[in-house]
C-alpha positions as CSV (number, residue, x, y, z in Angstrom):
1,M,-56.5,-4.3,3.9
2,G,-57.0,-2.1,7.0
3,I,-55.5,-4.7,9.3
4,L,-52.4,-5.1,7.2
5,L,-51.9,-1.3,7.3
6,V,-52.2,-1.3,11.1
7,V,-49.7,-4.1,11.4
8,V,-47.2,-2.3,9.1
9,V,-47.6,0.9,11.1
10,V,-47.2,-0.9,14.5
11,L,-44.1,-2.7,13.2
12,F,-42.6,0.5,11.9
13,V,-43.1,2.3,15.2
14,G,-41.6,-0.7,17.0
15,V,-38.5,-0.8,14.8
16,M,-38.0,3.0,15.2
17,W,-38.4,2.7,19.0
18,A,-35.9,-0.2,19.2
19,R,-33.4,1.6,17.0
20,R,-33.6,4.7,19.2
21,R,-33.4,2.6,22.4
22,L,-30.4,0.7,21.2
23,S,-28.5,3.7,19.9
24,H,-28.9,5.8,23.1
25,D,-25.2,6.9,23.1
26,E,-24.7,9.2,20.2
27,D,-21.0,9.6,20.9
28,F,-20.3,5.9,20.3
29,H,-18.6,5.4,17.0
30,G,-18.7,1.7,16.9
31,E,-15.0,1.1,16.6
32,G,-13.9,1.4,20.2
33,F,-11.7,4.0,21.6
34,T,-9.5,6.4,19.6
35,L,-6.2,7.8,20.8
36,S,-8.0,11.1,21.2
37,D,-10.6,9.4,23.4
38,L,-7.8,7.9,25.5
39,R,-6.0,11.2,25.9
40,A,-9.3,12.9,27.0
41,M,-9.7,10.1,29.6
42,V,-6.2,10.8,30.9
43,K,-7.0,14.5,31.1
44,A,-10.2,13.8,33.0
45,G,-8.3,11.5,35.4
46,K,-10.1,8.4,34.3
47,L,-6.8,6.8,33.1
48,T,-3.3,7.0,34.3
49,E,-0.4,7.7,31.9
50,D,0.8,4.1,32.3
51,E,-2.7,2.8,31.3
52,Y,-2.8,5.2,28.4
53,N,0.6,4.0,27.2
54,R,-0.4,0.3,27.4
55,A,-3.6,1.0,25.6
56,K,-1.8,3.0,22.9
57,E,0.7,0.1,22.4
58,K,-2.1,-2.4,22.0
59,M,-3.9,-0.2,19.5
60,V,-0.7,0.3,17.5
61,E,-0.1,-3.5,17.5
62,A,-3.6,-4.2,16.4
63,M,-3.3,-1.7,13.6
64,H,-0.1,-3.4,12.4
65,R,-1.7,-6.8,12.5
66,A,-4.7,-5.5,10.6
67,Q,-2.4,-3.9,8.0
68,E,-0.4,-7.2,7.6
69,R,-3.7,-9.2,7.1
70,Q,-4.8,-6.6,4.5
71,E,-1.5,-6.8,2.7
72,A,-1.6,-10.6,2.7
73,A,-5.1,-10.6,1.3
74,R,-4.0,-8.2,-1.5
75,A,-1.0,-10.4,-2.3
76,E,-3.2,-13.4,-2.4
77,A,-5.7,-11.6,-4.7
78,A,-2.8,-10.5,-7.0
79,K,-1.5,-14.0,-7.0
80,R,-4.9,-15.3,-8.1
81,G,-5.2,-12.4,-10.7
82,T,-8.1,-10.7,-8.9
83,S,-8.6,-7.4,-7.3
84,R,-11.4,-6.9,-4.8
85,G,-13.0,-10.2,-5.7
86,G,-13.2,-9.5,-9.5
87,P,-10.9,-10.4,-12.4
88,L,-8.2,-8.0,-13.4
89,I,-8.9,-6.3,-16.7
């Protein structure tokens, strides 16, 4: 029983260490850059206006494609008579 407790504690500490090590950047949101992030980079001189505008265009295009996919999925769900995977009531 004592050995099992020691193994569990060691694994817990290892997982906590790994999580802390892997999430060292607290500012990272996981979804990439926002327009605000890009504007700050331009202000700091890390991006040119041209680079900012190209990145902004790509972000807007990606947003439109994602919205189109979402609308297509909703239309398909409505066609099947389901909403969010479940039957319509």
